[in-house]
N, C-alpha and C positions, 0 to 999 in steps of 0.2 A: 745408247746415249744420244747419238746423232739424230735418231728418229724422234726422240723426245724433244730435242732442241728444235727440230724442224716443225713438229706439231705446235710447239709453243710459239715459234715465230710466225707460223701461219695464222694462229689465233690473234696475235698482236697486229699483224698486217690487216686482217679482216676488221678488227676493232678500230684500227686507225682509219680505214676506209669509211666505216660507218660514221665516225666522228667528223671526218672531212665532208662527207655528204650532208650531214646535219647542218654544219656551218655554211655550206654553199646554199642550202635551202633557206637558212636564216637570212643570209645576205640578200637573196632574191626577194624574200618577203619584205625586208626593210626597204628595198628599192621600190617594190610595188606600192607599199604604204606611202612612201615619199611622193611617188607620182600621183597616186590618188588623192593625197592631201592637197597637192597643188591644184588639181582639177576641181575639187570640191571646196576649196577655200579655207581649210583649217591647217594649222601648223603644229607639228610635233617636234619640240625642241630636242636637238641632239641626235635626231634620227639619221641625218645625212652623214654624220661623222662615222657611222658604222658601215656605210656602204662603200664598196670598192669604187663604184662609178664616181662618187664624189671626189675621191682621191685623184683619179685620172683627170677629171675635169679641172681640178685645181691646178694640176701640173700643166695642162694645155693652156689654161688661161694665163698662167704666169709667164709663159713664153711669148705671149702677144701683148 
């Protein structure tokens, strides 16, 4: 019974790791698109709200 539980938990942990890696890659892609859109002069509305970098920059700017 404990081996079955251990196997199932390991599958859950591995799946959770894949989901987390997917979203980290997605955030990195959003950041790169945001940077390239500023360089090339086009704007994608709402893209900055999905990046973590935007969140931290807003917090830093509010302090000053």
